[in-house]
C-alpha positions in Angstrom: -108.2 12.5 -9.8 -110.2 9.8 -11.7 -108.7 10.8 -15.0 -105.1 10.1 -14.0 -105.2 6.3 -14.4 -106.6 6.3 -18.0 -104.2 9.0 -19.0 -101.3 7.1 -17.4 -102.3 3.8 -19.2 -102.7 5.7 -22.5 -99.2 7.3 -22.0 -97.7 3.8 -21.5 -99.3 2.5 -24.7 -97.9 5.5 -26.7 -94.5 5.1 -25.1 -94.5 1.4 -26.1 -95.4 2.3 -29.7 -92.8 5.1 -29.9 -90.1 2.8 -28.4 -90.7 0.1 -31.0 -90.5 2.6 -33.8 -87.4 4.2 -32.3 -85.5 0.9 -31.9 -86.1 0.2 -35.6 -84.7 3.5 -36.7 -82.2 4.5 -34.0 -78.9 6.0 -34.8 -76.5 5.7 -31.7 -74.2 8.3 -33.1 -77.0 11.0 -32.8 -78.2 10.0 -29.3 -75.7 11.9 -27.1 -76.1 15.2 -28.9 -79.9 14.9 -29.1 -80.2 13.8 -25.4 -77.9 16.6 -24.1 -79.4 19.2 -26.4 -83.0 18.5 -25.3 -82.2 18.7 -21.6 -80.0 21.7 -22.0 -82.9 23.5 -23.8 -85.3 22.2 -21.1 -83.2 23.7 -18.3 -82.5 27.0 -20.2 -86.2 27.4 -20.9 -87.4 27.0 -17.3 -84.4 28.4 -15.4 -82.1 30.3 -17.8 -80.1 32.3 -15.2 -79.6 29.3 -12.9 -78.6 27.0 -15.8 -76.1 29.5 -17.2 -74.6 30.0 -13.7 -74.4 26.3 -13.2 -72.6 25.8 -16.6 -70.2 28.5 -15.7 -69.4 26.9 -12.3 -69.1 23.4 -13.8 -66.6 24.7 -16.4 -64.5 26.1 -13.6 -64.9 22.8 -11.7 -63.9 20.8 -14.8 -60.8 22.9 -15.1 -59.9 22.6 -11.4 -60.3 18.8 -11.7 -58.2 18.7 -14.8 -55.5 20.6 -12.9 -55.5 17.9 -10.2 -55.9 14.7 -12.2 -54.7 15.3 -15.8 -51.8 12.9 -15.3 -54.1 10.1 -14.2 -57.3 10.2 -16.1 -56.5 8.6 -19.5 -59.6 7.9 -21.5 -62.6 10.1 -22.3 -65.0 8.6 -19.8 -62.6 9.0 -16.9 -62.0 12.7 -17.8 -65.7 13.4 -18.1 -66.4 11.9 -14.7 -63.3 12.5 -12.6 -62.6 16.1 -13.6 -65.9 17.8 -12.7 -66.3 15.6 -9.6 -62.9 16.5 -8.3 -63.5 20.1 -9.2 -66.8 20.3 -7.3 -65.0 18.9 -4.2 -62.1 21.2 -4.5 -64.4 24.2 -5.1 -66.2 23.3 -1.8 -62.9 23.2 0.0 -61.9 26.6 -1.4 -65.2 28.1 -0.5 -64.9 26.7 3.0 -61.7 28.7 3.4 -63.4 31.7 1.9 -66.2 31.4 4.5 -63.8 31.2 7.4 -62.4 34.5 6.1 -65.8 36.1 6.1 -65.7 36.8 2.3 -69.1 35.4 1.2 -70.1 38.3 -1.0 -71.5 38.1 -4.5 -68.9 40.4 -6.0 -66.1 38.4 -4.5 -67.5 35.2 -6.0 -68.0 36.7 -9.4 -64.5 38.1 -9.5 -63.0 34.7 -8.6 -65.1 32.8 -11.1 -64.2 35.4 -13.8 -60.5 35.1 -12.9 -60.7 31.3 -13.1 -62.5 31.4 -16.4 -59.7 33.6 -17.9 -57.0 31.4 -16.4 -58.6 28.2 -17.8 -59.9 29.6 -21.1 -58.0 27.0 -23.1 -60.1 24.3 -21.6 -63.0 25.4 -23.8 -61.7 23.8 -27.0 -60.5 20.8 -25.0 -64.1 20.3 -23.7 -65.5 20.3 -27.2 -62.8 17.8 -28.4 -63.6 15.6 -25.4 -67.3 15.8 -26.3 -66.6 14.6 -29.8 -64.6 11.7 -28.6 -67.3 10.8 -26.1 -69.8 10.7 -29.0 -67.6 8.4 -31.0 -67.0 6.1 -28.0 -70.7 5.9 -27.2 -71.6 5.1 -30.8 -69.1 2.3 -30.8 -70.3 0.7 -27.5 -74.1 1.3 -27.5 -75.2 -0.2 -30.7 -77.0 -3.2 -29.0 -80.8 -2.9 -29.0 -80.8 -3.3 -25.2 -78.8 0.0 -24.9 -81.5 1.7 -27.0 -84.3 0.3 -24.9 -82.5 1.5 -21.8 -82.1 5.0 -23.2 -85.8 5.3 -23.6 -86.4 4.6 -20.0 -83.5 6.8 -19.0 -85.1 9.7 -21.0 -88.4 9.3 -19.3 -86.8 9.0 -15.8 -84.5 12.0 -16.5 -87.4 14.1 -17.7 -89.3 13.5 -14.4 -86.3 14.1 -12.2 -85.5 17.3 -14.1 -89.0 18.5 -13.4 -88.4 17.9 -9.7 -85.0 19.6 -9.9 -86.6 22.7 -11.5 -89.5 22.9 -9.0 -89.4 24.6 -5.6 -88.0 22.4 -2.9 -90.4 20.6 -0.6 -88.2 17.7 0.8 -87.8 17.8 4.5 -84.0 17.8 4.9 -83.3 20.7 2.5 -86.2 22.8 3.8 -85.4 22.1 7.5 -81.6 22.0 7.4 -79.5 22.4 4.3 -81.0 25.5 2.9 -81.4 27.1 6.3 -77.7 26.8 7.0 -76.8 28.0 3.5 -79.0 31.0 3.7 -77.6 31.9 7.1 -74.0 31.7 5.9 -74.8 33.7 2.8 -76.6 36.4 4.8 -73.8 36.5 7.4 -71.1 36.5 4.7 -69.2 33.7 6.4 -69.3 30.4 8.2 -70.5 30.4 11.8 -72.1 27.7 14.0 -75.6 28.4 15.4 -76.5 26.6 18.6 -80.2 26.6 17.6 -79.5 24.5 14.5 -78.1 21.0 14.9 -75.1 20.1 12.6 -74.4 23.7 11.8 -71.0 23.2 13.4 -70.2 20.9 10.3 -70.5 22.8 7.0 -71.0 20.0 4.5 -69.5 20.5 1.1 -72.9 20.4 -0.6 -74.2 23.0 1.8 -71.3 25.2 0.9 -72.2 24.9 -2.8 -75.7 25.9 -1.8 -74.3 28.9 -0.1 -72.5 29.9 -3.3 -75.8 29.4 -5.1 -77.7 31.6 -2.7 -75.1 34.3 -3.2 -75.5 34.3 -7.0 -79.1 33.2 -7.9 -81.0 31.6 -5.1 -82.6 28.2 -4.6 -83.0 27.5 -8.4 -79.2 27.5 -8.8 -78.7 25.4 -5.7 -81.0 22.7 -7.1 -79.6 22.8 -10.7 -76.0 22.7 -9.4 -76.8 19.8 -7.0 -78.5 17.9 -9.9 -75.0 17.6 -11.6 -74.1 15.0 -9.0 -76.8 12.7 -10.5 -75.3 12.1 -14.0 -71.8 12.1 -12.6 -72.8 9.2 -10.2 -74.3 7.3 -13.2 -71.1 7.8 -15.2 -69.0 6.5 -12.3 -71.1 3.3 -12.5 -70.3 3.0 -16.2 -66.6 3.2 -15.2 -66.9 0.4 -12.6 -69.1 -1.7 -14.9 -66.5 -1.4 -17.7 -63.9 -2.9 -15.3 -66.0 -6.0 -14.6 -68.2 -6.5 -17.7 -68.0 -4.2 -20.6 -68.8 -0.6 -21.6 -72.2 -1.7 -22.8 -72.8 -3.6 -19.6 -71.8 -0.4 -17.6 -74.3 1.6 -19.6 -77.1 -0.8 -18.8 -76.1 -0.8 -15.1 -76.1 3.0 -15.1 -79.5 3.0 -16.7 -80.9 0.7 -14.0 -79.3 3.1 -11.4 -80.9 6.2 -13.0 -84.4 4.7 -13.4 -84.6 3.4 -9.8 -87.3 5.6 -8.3 -85.7 6.3 -5.0 -82.3 7.1 -6.5 -84.0 9.3 -9.1 -85.8 11.2 -6.4 -82.7 11.5 -4.2 -80.7 12.9 -7.2 -83.2 15.5 -8.0 -83.9 17.0 -4.6 -81.4 19.1 -2.7 -79.8 16.4 -0.6 -76.2 15.3 -0.1 -76.6 11.5 -0.6 -75.7 11.4 -4.3 -72.6 13.5 -3.7 -71.5 11.1 -1.0 -72.3 8.1 -3.3 -70.3 9.7 -6.2 -67.2 10.3 -4.1 -67.3 6.7 -2.7 -67.7 5.2 -6.1 -64.9 7.2 -7.5 -62.7 6.3 -4.6 -63.4 2.6 -5.3 -62.6 3.2 -9.0 -59.3 4.8 -8.1 -58.4 1.9 -5.7 -59.1 -0.6 -8.5 -57.0 1.4 -10.9 -54.2 1.5 -8.4 -54.4 -2.3 -8.0 -54.4 -2.7 -11.8 -51.4 -0.5 -12.6 -49.6 0.1 -9.3 -49.5 3.9 -9.9 -49.4 5.7 -6.6 -51.2 8.6 -8.0 -54.4 6.6 -8.1 -54.1 5.7 -4.4 -53.7 9.5 -3.7 -56.8 10.1 -5.9 -58.8 7.5 -3.9 -57.8 9.3 -0.7 -58.8 12.6 -2.2 -62.3 11.4 -3.2 -62.7 9.7 0.1 -61.9 13.0 1.8 -64.5 14.7 -0.3 -67.0 12.0 0.8 -66.2 12.7 4.5 -66.7 16.4 3.7 -70.3 15.5 2.7 -71.3 13.1 5.5 -69.7 11.4 8.4 -71.3 8.1 7.3 -68.6 8.0 4.6 -66.8 5.8 7.2 -69.1 2.9 6.0 -67.4 3.1 2.7 -63.9 3.9 4.1 -63.7 0.7 6.1 -64.1 -1.8 3.1 -61.9 0.5 0.9 -59.2 0.4 3.5 -59.5 -3.4 3.8 -59.2 -3.7 0.0 -56.1 -1.5 -0.1 -54.4 -3.3 2.9 -55.3 -6.7 1.5 -53.7 -6.0 -1.8 -50.7 -4.3 -0.2 -50.2 -7.4 2.0 -50.6 -9.7 -0.9 -48.0 -7.8 -2.9 -45.6 -7.8 0.0 -45.9 -11.6 0.5 -45.7 -12.3 -3.2 -46.8 -15.5 -4.9 -46.6 -18.7 -3.1 
């Protein structure tokens, strides 16, 4: 209505004043805990059951990813990014097998999650230690005023995207396709193609995660769990930015990524685009790490992430072609040697 524009302009003036005061008094060491604590409380207040389920699933995914990549991921940022991303992809693959067996039942899922939690219980203290190291690394690399300014915009953008993630879905693709398939598979207790629905022959890994969500808590969990791909994609950009510029440069690049309106919207609705982007970015990171250190494990990790990308969308081929060219070009150069 007519009151929106004055309210919006007033909010911008308040934000500018608060930003100036914040930059004068900011303490980078406090920012990760304050930022994470605020949004954890925000999600717990509006969707407590979905948030707790999502945290439980993400802990299992972190543990699965650590099981796969513990010999490769060396520093804190790589572990925070690669472990949960690989775990989400592996969980989708395991749930795919479970769906083929016709075992999509809530009790079965709860038993498997509980068994995984008991098996990986030692990762709880490791996660806390990893968080402490992440706080120290952030404080050492984000002291520049530009990083503080970016954080203000990231906070505002994240607040709006979190509101979308916690709201009932209205985007076309989820309402017309993704959620329809997932509900059908959850109600039928297994994966099955339906000739009335296009693409139902191809259970995408994100749709399989939605199926898990519908078995446990419904649409709210599907959206909260899908939202995890958004910060992971931003962290993957910090990894790549660190390779070419610096950690602070990677943080600024990730802030530009998070605050881009289209990307913010795509990351907060129940679509599969951010999952595809995450896996292609991590495949690129793994290829660069292979080129840097010539460790074959990184090349295998790139293949793994690329496979997870194809599990989300066939258009992953648009990223696979340049990645393959990069690998073959470096391999050919190493074979020929210096001239």
